[in-house]
C-alpha positions in Angstrom: 73.6 20.2 50.4 69.9 20.7 49.3 71.0 18.9 45.8 72.1 15.7 47.6 68.8 15.6 49.3 67.1 16.0 46.1 69.1 13.3 44.3 68.4 10.8 47.2 64.6 11.7 46.8 65.0 11.0 43.1 67.0 7.6 43.6 64.2 6.6 46.3 61.3 7.3 43.8 63.2 5.4 41.0 63.8 2.5 43.4 60.1 2.1 44.3 59.1 2.4 40.8 61.5 -0.4 39.8 60.1 -2.5 42.7 56.5 -1.9 41.5 57.3 -2.9 38.0 58.9 -6.1 39.2 56.1 -6.9 41.4 53.8 -6.5 38.2 56.0 -8.7 36.2 55.9 -11.6 38.8 52.1 -11.3 39.1 52.1 -11.6 35.0 54.2 -14.6 35.0 52.1 -16.3 37.6 49.1 -15.4 35.8 50.4 -16.8 32.5 51.7 -20.1 34.1 48.1 -20.6 35.6 46.5 -20.1 32.3 48.9 -22.4 30.8 48.3 -25.1 33.4 44.6 -24.7 32.8 45.0 -25.3 29.1 47.2 -28.3 29.8 44.5 -30.0 32.0 41.9 -29.5 29.3 44.0 -30.7 26.8 44.6 -33.9 29.1 40.8 -34.6 29.3 40.0 -34.2 25.7 42.7 -36.0 23.9 43.5 -39.8 23.9 47.2 -40.6 25.0 48.1 -41.3 21.4 46.6 -37.7 20.2 48.7 -36.1 23.1 51.9 -37.5 21.8 51.2 -36.4 18.2 50.7 -32.8 19.6 54.0 -33.1 21.5 55.8 -34.1 18.3 54.2 -31.4 16.6 55.0 -28.9 19.3 58.7 -29.8 19.0 58.7 -29.3 15.2 56.4 -26.4 14.9 55.5 -24.8 18.2 53.3 -21.9 16.5 51.2 -24.8 15.0 50.8 -26.6 18.3 49.8 -23.5 20.2 47.1 -22.8 17.5 45.8 -26.3 17.7 45.7 -26.2 21.4 43.9 -23.0 21.3 41.3 -24.4 19.0 40.9 -27.5 20.8 40.5 -25.7 24.1 37.8 -23.3 22.6 36.0 -26.4 21.3 35.9 -28.1 24.9 34.8 -24.8 26.3 31.8 -24.1 24.1 30.7 -27.9 24.6 31.3 -28.9 21.1 33.1 -32.1 21.9 31.2 -35.1 22.7 34.0 -37.3 23.6 37.8 -37.6 23.6 39.5 -36.9 20.3 41.4 -39.9 19.2 44.6 -39.8 17.0 42.8 -40.5 13.9 40.5 -37.6 14.6 43.4 -35.4 15.6 45.0 -35.9 12.3 41.9 -35.1 10.4 41.7 -31.7 12.5 45.5 -31.4 11.4 44.7 -31.9 7.7 42.0 -29.2 7.9 44.1 -26.8 9.8 47.5 -27.1 7.7 47.3 -25.5 4.4 47.6 -27.5 1.4 51.0 -27.7 -0.3 51.7 -27.1 -3.7 53.8 -29.4 -5.7 56.1 -27.5 -7.7 57.9 -29.5 -10.8 60.3 -28.1 -12.9 60.7 -29.3 -16.6 63.7 -28.9 -18.4 63.4 -27.8 -22.0 
């Protein structure tokens, strides 16, 4: 019955390994949530309500772009390059600088 004991030991090790992995996953999720909350607080401090509303609208339409904007705004705030809150007009300017220029394509029939 040594095989049963070996099998039980293997199961026990596998179970312990799974518990450790789950504990690591939970810690990673908590860390990510803390970072996200800190980012939201910074955004709240540097954007006016109108600009935050515009960012929310962008987030619904283009989540990747909203994430990029948030990261850039947080970086600006952390480096001290922002003197005051960003208004909606200033946010529009930043948005225009970040988004690539669209080329108009026209088709002419011959």
